[in-house]
C-alpha positions, 0 to 999 in steps of 0.5 A: 264747381271743382275748386282750383288747386294750390297750382292753379292758385298765384301764391304770393310767399314762397319758402325755399329750402336747401338741404344736404343730410339734412334728417335730422332737421329737416321735419322740425323746420318743416314743422314751423313752416307748416304751423305759421299764423300766416293767413295770406293766399296758399303759401309755395314751400320748395325744398331741395333736397341735394345730393343726400345719402339720407331721408331729408327728400322722404322725411320732406314729402311727409310734411305733403299731407300736413301743407295740403291741408292748410291749402299751401303747396310743398314741391321737393325736387332732389338733386344728386349734386351736392351744390347749394347755390344749384339748389337756390336755382332749381327753387328759384326756376318753379317759383311763382310768388312775388316774395321769397324767403330762403330759408335752412334746413336746420332753422326753426321760424316764429309762427309770425315771421313768414308775416311780417316779413311778408309785409315788410316787403310787400311793395313796389321798391327792392327789398330786403329782410331777415327776423330777430336771430335767436342763437342756439348752442349746447357746447361750453365753448359754442354758448361763450362764442354765441354769446360774443357773437350776439352783440357784436354790431353785426348781429344787433345793428343790422339784419345779417340774415343769418340762415334766412332773408326774404326778397321781393320780387324786385329786390330778386330782380336786381340778381340772375342765378344764384352763384357758384360762391361760399357765402349767398346770404353776405351776397345776396345781403349786399345787394341791397343799401342800408335802408334797404334791408329791414329787420323785423320783429319775430325771431328764429332759433338758428343754431350754431356748430358745436365745439371750438374745432367747428366753430374755427372752421366756420369761422373760416368759412365764413371770413372767407365767404366774406372776402370771396364775394368782395373780390369777386364783385367789388361794386357790391362793397358800397351797401355792406355799410357794416359798424365795427367792435370800438376798442372800449366796447371790446373792453366792455365785453372782456371785463364782463365775459372774459371767457367769452370774450376770449374763446370768440377772439380765439376763434376770430384770431385762427380763422382770420391766420387760417382763411382762404378764398379757395376754402368750401362750402362747410356746415362744420357738423 
């Protein structure tokens, strides 16, 4: 009797990876997915190289045999345009799994993350989940920025979903196609109340951009993205639940790490003074 192919088996989990000129990073990202300790039904992995002028698509396809060894399905959808949101919509159109994990191509997940995300989302109620963020940086400026950024309440007390966020079927039903916006992660996170967002203990490596100039560019984009969502989708603001950094907390941070706090404050201030709702998407690298 012929064994069913992966396309004939209903997957429980789909991993969606949009990628724009990520030839240097997509291999490690997919290798980490392939090394996952996920032991459930076959995984559906969808990579969407969009607007690429490098070998991102070819490198992604080279992992086909690795996924096939685990009876997992890898689909690579090349798109000529470089729009991340259109890439997400293209992947969503072919997802067959009940749980979707949206993964940035520069992220390295821990082996336990996929299984824990599925466990958190395997329910009928709308849910959102992500893992523990481990910021990585090389330059002194980026390391200093990361030391403070990792301590702000948004990172420590919430489920930020920087680079990785996942939703179940009931959660995904809360919005249609991804709109053309700067901050897809903010848009998705605010579809859920704080009580519907679940943080799991497994983590992932999330690289922040390198150098002061790029930190400012990305902070400006982040701020503009948050403003854009608030302006275009004001009904979602009721779900924010974001705690602010108190003055005593700021003083403690400044006392323990004056260099990091000063650099973080400068980046935040310049980003605030130069931000715009019309800013485009920019990785800063």
